[in-house]
N, C-alpha and C positions, 0 to 999 in steps of 0.2 A: 512475728505477734502481726493479724493484720492491720491497717489502714488505720485510727480515731480519730471523729472529731475535733480536733485538739480546744476547736471553737467552743461543742458542744459542752465536752466536759469541762473549759476555766471556769461557764457560766451555770454549770451546776453544782460546783464548786463555790466558786461562788454567793450561789445563790445556799446552799447548806451555812458556810456559814454565819450565814447574816440572819436567814431563822434561828440557827446554834451559838451563840458569840461561848458558853462556854463550854461546845465541844470540841473532843478533840480529833488528832489527825488521824487518831490512828478509829476515831466513828465514822469519821465521815467519810475514808476509806471505805471499810468494810457499810456502809449500806451503797454508797454511791457504785460500786463497784457491782451492785449488782443489776447492776443496766446492763450491763456487757456477758456475754458470750462465755460459759464456761469457764470453755478453755484461756480463757483472759482474760480470768478475774486475777492473779497472783499480777502478772503482768500493772495492769492496771489499776492496783493496790497504792507502791511503788509507782509510776504515775501521778497517782490523786493525789500520793501525798504532795510533790513536788511540789504541782500548782499551790496546794495550800497553804503549805511552808512562801510559796510566791508570793498568794494573794492576801497574805496576814498582812509581809514584808511591803505590800504596792499601798492599803488600808488600815494605820494598824489603828489597833481601837481605844478608847479612852474612855478609864472608868465612868459611869457617871458626874458628871457636876463636875470634871479636873477636864480645866480650860491644854487647847494645847498650847505650846510654850514658842513666847514670839520670835519671828527673825531674828537674824544673829546679829546686825545692825539694825536694828529696832531701839528705840528709844529704854524700850518697857525691858526688852533684853537686859541686861546694868542692874535693872531694881528687883529683879526676883533672883538672883546670884546672896 
């Protein structure tokens, strides 16, 4: 596989996830792989899905109206349990 601009791929993955909060990794990869030459699309599906998992782990999305958990050392942390 030819060299891939990983920064551009990460930005595309991040933008897609932001625009499609209920989308799946399969949907994301199927759409974004089309930006690559046909002979690279199968490999890019794997790369894009991996980047999608990493992006989701880095920026977890909470359902609307659910505040994030307070830090463990916060006095409020004990109140929620």
